Structure formats: C-alpha cells, structure tokens
N, C-alpha and C positions, 0 to 999 in steps of 0.2 A: 213692562216686563224688565226685571233687573238683570244686571250682568251675571249675577250669581246663578239665576235660573237658566240663562243661556248656557253658562259653563256646565251646569249640571245636566242640561238636556244633551249637550254635546258629549259629555262624559258617558252617559248611558248609551248613546248611539255607537260610540267607538268601542266600548268595552261591555258587551252584554253579559248579564249575569249567567254564569254556568249552571245549566239545569242538571239535576241528578240523572245519571245514566242507569238504565236497567242492567242488572248483572248479566255477564256473558253466559250463554248457555253451556252447560256441561255435557259434553258428548259421551255417550256410552258406546264404546266401540263395539261391544257385543250386540247391543240393540240395533246399531246402524248396519250391521252385516245382513245382506239380503237373506231371507229365510230359506230360499231354495238352495243356497250353497251347502248348508248342512245336509239337506236331503240328497244332493248330488254325491256328497262324500259317502253317505250311508249306502246309497244304491251301488256305487262303485265297489265298496267293500264287500257287499253281498255277492256281487258278481265275481270278485276275485277269490273270495273265501269259499263260496258254495257252487259257483258255476251258473250258467244261464238257465239251467233247468228249474231253478228256484224262482225265476222271474216270470211275471205275467207278460203277455205280448206288449202291453203298453209300456211296461217298465224297460223291456229290452229296447223298445223304440226310443224311450227317453234317453238311454245311454247313447244311442246313435245321434240324437238331436243335441246332446250336450256340446258337441264340437261344432255343429252348425249354428247353434243359437247360444253363444257363450254367456250372455248377460240377461237372461230372462228365465222365468219358470217354464219348463217344457212339459210338465205333466199334463196340463190341460190340452196342449197341442197334440201330444201323443194319444191321449184318450179320444180326442176329436177325430184323429186319423183312423184309429181302430174302429170307432163307431161308424165312420163314413164307409170304410172299405171292408171291415169284417175281421181281419187278422193281420198279423205282422207280415206274412207272406203276400197278402193281397195289397197291403200298403206298398211294398217293394215293387209289386207288379203293376200298380196303377200308373196310367200315363201322366206325364208332367202337368198337363193342363187341368186334369181333375185334382191332382195334389194341390195345386195352387188355389183351388176353390175353398180349401180349408183355411179358416182364419189363423193367421200366424205363419203360414207357409208361403214363402216367396220363391223367387227364381233360384236363389242359392240353396235353399233347403230342398227344393224339388230336385235340383241337380245332384246334391249329395245323396239323396235317397236312390236315385237312378244309378249312381256310381256304385253304391253298395249292391244293388240288384244285379248289375253286370258282373261285379266281382263274384257274387254267389253263382251266377250262371257259368262263369269260366272255371270256377273251382269244381263244380259238378261235372263239367265237360272234361276237365283234366283227369277225373277218376275213371273215365271210360276210354280215354285216348290211348292208343297203342296196346290195347288189351282186347281179347276176343269178346265181342259184345254179348254173345249168347251165354257166356259164362259169367257175365256181370249184369244180368237182366235188371235187378233192382236199381243199380246205378244208372242204367239207361232210362228207366222210368223216372227216377229222381231228376235226371238232367232234362228230360222232356217236360216234366212238370214245372221245373224252375224256369225254363225258357218260354213256355207257352200257356200255362194254365190261366193266367190272368190277363191275357191280351183281349182287347175289345172286339177285334175282328178275327174271323177264321183265317188261319194260316196253315198252309200245306208245306211241310218240309220233308226231306228225304235224308236218311243216313245211308251213305254208300259204303259198302264193305268189300274187302279183298277176299281172296280164296280162304284165308284163315279167319274170316269174320272179324277182322280188325278194321276200325273206322278209317276210311280214306278221306271222306269229306262229309260235312253236315251243311246242307244248303236249304234255304227257304226258296221254294219254287213259285208259290203264288200267295198273294194276300187278297182275301175277298171281302165280303160284307159281314154283318153280325151273324148271319146264319147260312152262308154259302161261300165256298171258294172253288174256283175251277181247277181241274186237273187234266192234263193232256197225256194220255198213255204213251204216245209216240215220243213226246219230249222227254218223258221220264226215261224211256229206254235209250234214247239217243244220248242223254247226259250220262247214263251209267256206262255206255260204251266209251265215251270220251274219257271217263275217269278210270277205265279198265276195271270197273267194279263187277264182281261176280254175284253179288247179293245186295239187296236193299231192304230197308225198313221204312215203311211209310208212316208218317205221323201228322195228325192235324188236331186242332183244338175245337171245342164247342164253347163259345163265350157264354152261352146260357148256363153253363156249369154242369149240365147233364151229359155224361159221355156216352150215352146209349147210341149205338150206330143207327143211322137212318138207312132206309132202303137205297137211297142214292149213294151213301158211303159204301155199302156192300157191292152194289153193281159196278161202281167205278173201280173198286179194288180188283174185282174179277177181270175187268178190262185191262188193267195194268198188268196183272199176272199173265194174261193171254198175250199181251204185246211183248213181254219180257221173256216168255218161255222159249221161243225159237232162237233167242240170242244166248241161251244158257245162263240167264240171269234169274236168280231165285228171289222171290218176295217172301221174306221170312215172316213178316207180320204187318198189320196196319193197326197202329195204336191211336186211340182217340183220347185226348186229354181234356178233363173237366176240372173245375175248381176243387171239387171234392172227391176226385178219384179218376180212374181211367178205365178204358175198355180195350180188350185185345180181340180183334176179329178171329185170330187163330185160336185163342183161348176159348172163345165162344163157339168155336167150330163153324164159323161162318165162311171160312175160306179153307 
C-alpha cells in the first residue's frame, strides 16, 4: 500500500463528504392551530351574541369545560357527560365519583362541575332569602329542585319560617338510602322550637325520579303535623322532588 493511499484514506476519514440535506419543513401556522380553538371562539361568540337559549345542553357544558380543560377538544367529553346523565342539570347534580367515570373527566374537572352546581344552588337560595316564601313559591320549588333533584339517596330537609313566613333556616335533617329516609316528628318539632319557627315546609327527594307520594310519605307527614300542632307550628306543605317534576301533598289534598 503506497503512502498516497494512506494519505487519501486518512483524508476521507477526517473530512467526510457532506451529504445533501433535505429541505426544512415549511410550517403553515394556520394548519398547525388546533381545530378546536376556532370552534371555541365560535361557541363563545354565539353565547355572547344570542345568549344561552340558543345553545344545546352539551354546548353550554362545553363552555364550562373550556376553563377546566384549556388544551383539548371538549365537545366529545361534554356529549359523553350528557349521554351518561341525561341533561345539563343532571350533570351538575351528579356525584363526583360518577363524573370521574366518564372518559376525560378527572378530579379537577369533577371539582369544577361541583363548584358550578353549588353556585347555582346558592343563587337560587338567594332568591328566596329574606322574602315571604309563600309569595315566592316557584322560587322555592326551583331552589329545592336545584338542591335535591339529582341526589342519589333520599334526603329529608326542612325550611323553617318565622311568623311572616320568611326563611329562618334551611337544614338537612336526615340522609337515607335510595328509597327511604327516616323522619322523627318529635325532633322536627324540637328543632322548630329551638329556631323560634312558627311554620315549616317539609321537603324530600325521590332518587327514582318519580315524585309520587308513597303511603309512608303521607302517614309520616300527618304524624309531623300532629306533633307540631300543640306547639302552634304550622306545616305549610310537604314537597317531594323528582328529576322530572315535583309533588305537593297540600296541592294533592293529601294533608
């Protein structure tokens, strides 16, 4: 092997031939923009220009999810939530552990949904506070529905009123099972005396969705009325809340 060959071999090893490089990719900024961003802008504009009445339940839920999930398409998650629970209101009323069963919903999203639900409950409660409840009956029903319609277990609550029928306190007395909750007439009367209430409205929910009063509902209401009567405490009504409506025992002439 000659010296020239050695020099040539060494030359090639130290200075490799530059290979042609592929052209740099040209980025299309418009094409790189996630598709859901334009959708979000359009949905926000519809809400701002036309109000929420023009939006379907899943679209209103999308708006809520925009802030919880800033970097993903939320339409599929919103639709999955509506399909799972039935309506926007039922999504808000669903317990966190069931919300998290929906793909794409984690702890933070479930928490945000429950914060919105509590804000709605407090807003409707504010509409009946410091006002005669019998004169704002629809607001009372709206509040009870917001607070109780989508709970998984029966809950028995009492609205305590003063002599002007203004709300003194709203208290949950008992939480039961999916189809039963206990009520204790003496405890109801005792608590009314402690609060100096002169009237009460009984409320409980039926998780099945059907607000039709049962025989047990009617009998227990009559027992509470009897316990309260000697103390000059009036039971104005017993309202049963379901997912799709309510029943008033007074309205049905059952008390």
